[in-house]
C-alpha positions, 0 to 999 in steps of 0.5 A, a space after each residue: 082275831 087271827 087264825 094260824 093252823 089249829 089255833 085262834 088268837 084273840 087280842 085282849 088289849 087296848 092300843 096305846 094312842 094319843 086319843 086314849 080316854 085315860 087319866 094319864 093319856 100317852 103322847 105319841 110324836 111321829 116321824 114319817 119316812 121323809 122326815 126319816 130321810 132328812 134325819 138319817 141323811 143329816 146323820 151320815 152326811 147325804 142329801 135326803 133325795 139320795 134315799 129311795 124315793 126320798 124316804 127312809 125309816 119312820 119311827 115314833 117317840 112315846 111319852 107315857 106312864 107304865 100304867 097306860 093302856 093294857 098293862 100288868 100291875 106288879 106287887 110293888 105297885 100295891 105296897 112296899 111289902 107283900 106277905 111280909 117280904 119286899 114286893 116284887 117289881 115287874 122285872 122280877 115277877 116269874 114269867 110263868 105267872 103270865 102264861 096259863 089256862 084262862 077263865 072268863 067270869 061274866 060279871 057284867 051285871 055289876 054296874 059302874 061304881 059297884 063292888 065285885 065280891 067273893 060271892 059274885 066270883 063264886 056264883 060266876 064259877 058255879 054258873 060255868 061249872 068250873 073249879 079254880 086250879 093253881 096257875 089259872 089266869 082269871 079274867 073278869 068281864 065287866 063290859 067296861 072296855 066298850 067305853 074305851 073311847 068315851 069321855 066317861 071311860 075312867 068311871 065306867 067299871 065296877 071294882 074288884 074287892 079285897 075279898 074277891 081278890 083274896 078268894 082267887 089268890 087263895 085258890 092259887 091264882 097269880 094273875 087276875 085281869 079286868 076289862 075295866 080302866 082300873 081294878 078297884 072302883 073309879 077314883 071318884 067313887 072311892 073318894 066319895 065313899 071315903 069322905 062319907 066315912 067308909 075307911 076301907 074304900 080306898 083301893 081295897 083290891 090293890 091293898 089285898 096285895 099286901 096280904 097275898 102276892 099276885 099281879 093284875 091286868 088292867 084295861 083289857 078288851 074283847 073278853 066277850 069275844 072269847 068263845 068259851 069260859 075256860 079251856 083256852 090259854 092266856 099269854 100276857 107277858 109284861 114289858 121288862 122295865 127295871 124296878 117298875 111298878 107295872 109293864 105294858 103287855 099285849 094280852 092274848 087268848 089262844 084257843 085250840 080248835 077241835 
C-alpha cells in the first residue's frame, strides 16, 4: 500500500518469482552488477575493473508462460470465437476495459472446489447495496491468495461458474477478477467431476466467453485490503503481447481520500 497526495494505491498483484507455487512456475536467471561489468566489458573491449567499483548494470532473464502470476485472460484464451466473431487476443482488447470503477464482492464463504453461482453474486451485491453499472470491474474475493506460497495453492480456490459470469457480463462488466489461482474450479476437481458424468464440469466460466465477450484476471491478491466495497478505481492494463491469449498485469486499486 502506498499514498500519494489524496490517493491511496493498493497492490492487487502477486510477484513473479522462482518460488511461485503455480502449475507452470516461472524461471528467473539473474546477472548481478559484477557479471554486468564482465559481460558489458567483453562487449565493448574493456576490463571489468575499469567500471566504477568493478560493477555495471544488473538484469534478469525470465522464462514463463503468459498465464503466470497475476494476469489478464483474453477472449482468445477461452475459444476461437466469441459472440459469433473471432475472439480478441490480448493486444487488441480495448484499453478502457482495464481501467474503471471497482467493486469487491466477498465470496469467502465459498470453500475450495465449490462453485460461485449467479445467486451468490446477487446476494453479495445486495449485501453491500450496490447495483452493477456498465464498465464496472468486479473483483471476486475468495481469500485463496493467502495460500499463494502453500504447496496446495492451485487447489485452494472456488470456481466462478458460467451463470455467475454471464450475469455480470450481461450487466455490462467486461473485466472480472479473482484472487484464486484460476477462474474456474481447481483442475483436479473439474477432472473428477467430469469423470463422474458431469459433462459441463470443464472450465464453464472460461467457456462462457464463447457466448459473451469479456476478460478476467487470475491470481490477484490483497482484495481484503481494499477498505471499501466500491467507490474506488481499478487499473489492470495487460502487457502488450502480439496475438497472445493473456498478458501479465500489475493490478492496482486506487482509493481517493476524503
